[in-house]
C-alpha positions in Angstrom: 0.0 0.0 0.0 1.4 3.4 -1.0 1.8 5.9 1.9 0.4 9.3 1.2 0.0 12.5 3.2 -3.4 12.9 4.9 -6.4 13.1 2.6 -7.1 16.6 3.7 -3.9 17.8 2.0 -5.5 18.8 -1.4 -8.7 19.8 0.3 -6.9 22.4 2.4 -5.3 23.7 -0.8 -8.6 24.2 -2.4 -10.4 26.1 0.3 -11.5 29.5 -0.9 -8.9 29.8 -3.6 -9.5 31.3 -7.1 -6.3 31.5 -9.0 -6.0 32.8 -12.6 -3.3 31.2 -14.7 -1.8 33.1 -17.7 -2.3 31.0 -20.8 -0.5 27.9 -19.6 1.0 25.4 -22.1 1.2 21.7 -21.5 4.7 20.3 -21.1 5.4 17.1 -23.2 5.6 14.0 -21.0 4.0 15.6 -18.0 0.3 15.1 -18.7 -1.1 17.0 -15.6 1.6 19.8 -15.4 1.1 23.1 -17.3 3.5 26.0 -17.3 3.6 29.6 -18.6 7.2 30.1 -17.8 9.6 31.2 -20.6 13.0 29.8 -19.6 14.7 32.5 -21.7 13.5 35.1 -19.2 15.0 33.4 -16.1 18.2 34.3 -14.4 21.0 31.9 -14.2 20.4 31.3 -10.5 16.9 29.9 -11.3 17.9 27.7 -14.2 18.3 23.9 -14.1 19.5 21.3 -16.6 16.0 19.7 -16.6 14.4 23.0 -17.8 11.2 22.4 -15.9 9.9 25.6 -14.2 6.6 26.7 -12.6 5.1 29.8 -11.1 3.5 29.1 -7.7 0.1 29.5 -9.2 0.7 26.9 -11.9 2.2 24.6 -9.2 -0.9 25.0 -7.1 -3.1 24.2 -10.0 -1.1 21.0 -10.9 -1.2 19.9 -7.2 -5.0 20.3 -7.3 -5.2 18.0 -10.3 -2.7 15.4 -9.3 -2.2 14.3 -5.7 0.7 12.0 -6.7 3.0 15.0 -7.3 5.5 15.4 -4.4 6.0 18.9 -3.0 9.3 19.6 -1.1 10.6 22.8 0.5 14.4 23.0 0.7 14.7 26.0 3.0 16.3 25.8 6.5 13.6 24.4 8.9 14.0 27.3 11.3 13.5 29.8 8.4 10.3 27.9 7.6 9.2 28.0 11.2 9.4 31.8 11.4 8.4 32.7 7.9 5.8 30.1 7.1 5.4 27.6 4.3 3.0 26.5 1.5 0.1 24.3 2.6 0.3 20.8 1.2 4.0 20.1 1.5 5.1 16.5 1.6 8.4 17.1 3.2 11.0 19.7 4.3 14.5 18.6 3.0 16.9 21.5 3.5 19.6 22.3 1.0 21.6 23.7 3.9 21.3 24.8 7.5 22.2 28.2 8.8 25.3 28.3 11.1 26.2 30.9 13.7 29.1 32.1 11.5 28.6 35.4 9.7 30.0 36.1 6.2 31.8 39.4 6.5 31.1 40.2 2.8 27.3 39.6 2.8 26.7 40.4 6.5 24.5 37.3 6.7 24.8 34.0 8.5 26.6 31.3 6.5 25.0 28.1 5.4 26.3 24.6 5.9 25.3 22.2 3.0 23.2 19.2 3.6 25.3 16.3 2.3 22.3 13.9 2.6 20.0 15.9 0.2 19.7 13.3 -2.5 19.5 10.4 0.0 16.7 12.2 1.8 14.8 12.7 -1.5 15.3 9.0 -2.3 13.9 8.1 1.1 10.8 10.2 0.5 10.3 8.6 -2.9 10.6 5.1 -1.3 8.1 6.0 1.4 5.6 7.3 -1.1 6.1 4.5 -3.6 7.5 6.9 -6.3 10.5 6.8 -8.6 13.1 9.2 -9.8 11.0 9.7 -13.0 7.9 10.9 -11.1 7.1 14.5 -10.7 8.6 16.5 -7.8 8.0 20.2 -7.1 10.8 22.0 -5.3 10.5 25.4 -3.6 12.5 27.7 -1.5 12.5 31.4 -0.7 12.8 32.8 -4.3 13.8 30.0 -6.7 17.6 29.9 -6.2 18.1 27.2 -3.6 15.5 25.1 -5.2 17.4 25.4 -8.5 20.6 24.2 -6.7 18.7 21.3 -5.2 17.2 20.4 -8.6 20.7 20.4 -10.2 21.9 17.9 -7.6 18.9 15.7 -8.1 19.3 15.9 -11.9 22.9 14.8 -11.6 21.7 11.9 -9.4 19.3 10.7 -12.2 16.1 12.5 -11.4 14.3 13.5 -14.6 11.0 15.2 -13.5 11.9 17.9 -11.0 10.2 21.3 -11.3 11.7 24.5 -9.9 9.1 27.0 -8.4 10.9 30.1 -9.8 9.4 32.6 -7.4 9.5 30.4 -4.3 7.5 31.1 -1.2 8.4 34.8 -0.5 9.2 36.0 -4.1 11.4 38.7 -5.4 12.3 42.0 -3.7 10.7 45.3 -4.5 12.4 48.7 -4.6 12.5 48.8 -0.8 14.1 45.4 -0.5 11.0 43.6 0.7 10.0 40.3 -0.8 6.5 41.4 -1.9 6.5 41.2 -5.7 5.5 37.6 -6.3 5.9 34.1 -4.8 3.5 31.7 -3.2 2.5 33.8 -0.2 2.1 37.1 -2.2 -0.1 35.3 -4.7 -2.7 34.6 -2.0 -2.2 30.9 -2.1 -2.8 28.9 1.1 0.1 28.9 3.6 0.6 28.7 7.3 3.1 27.8 10.1 1.8 24.5 11.4 3.4 21.4 9.9 1.4 18.4 9.0 2.4 14.9 10.2 5.7 13.7 8.8 6.5 17.0 7.0 9.2 18.3 9.4 12.8 17.6 8.7 14.4 15.7 11.6 17.9 15.1 10.3 21.2 16.4 11.5 24.2 18.0 9.7 
């Protein structure tokens, strides 16, 4: 028997949401996944060798249609705890964890890479009865860390990993606030409470 997240997962996503998609086009080989993203318009930090990209709105629509798509957030778990996360996640698998060391150039805390990223994705696939050819949606803050994670997964043999290019918080506006786009700013369902089995419990 295939293990899935609780039946309420997609129901929660559908409550009171009306999302307009901008003329999506169907991607060959992915019968339930439509995208309106033009890869030529993406920055290098968002690009992946698989070339599979979604806006949060399109990802939401695909998740509504197909409950077998896995949805993973690769941000630091503490970041997620304070900032929030999309409703309907299957798992948090961090690309890296924030340390207590500050980078003098950026003035921000440094990250320590998660060496078990691919193994943790593999474990999720096994738990859910999926393969490396099945669809996986990956998100982060703004589409950069999810792209790095997707590159690692593609190198390991994954073939159907989609990068949510705007992530959860989206891009910065003129005042440096992430308020232009992204899952949260699109009015899609999000929260702070994690469902059963979603939390990352590893160690680096």
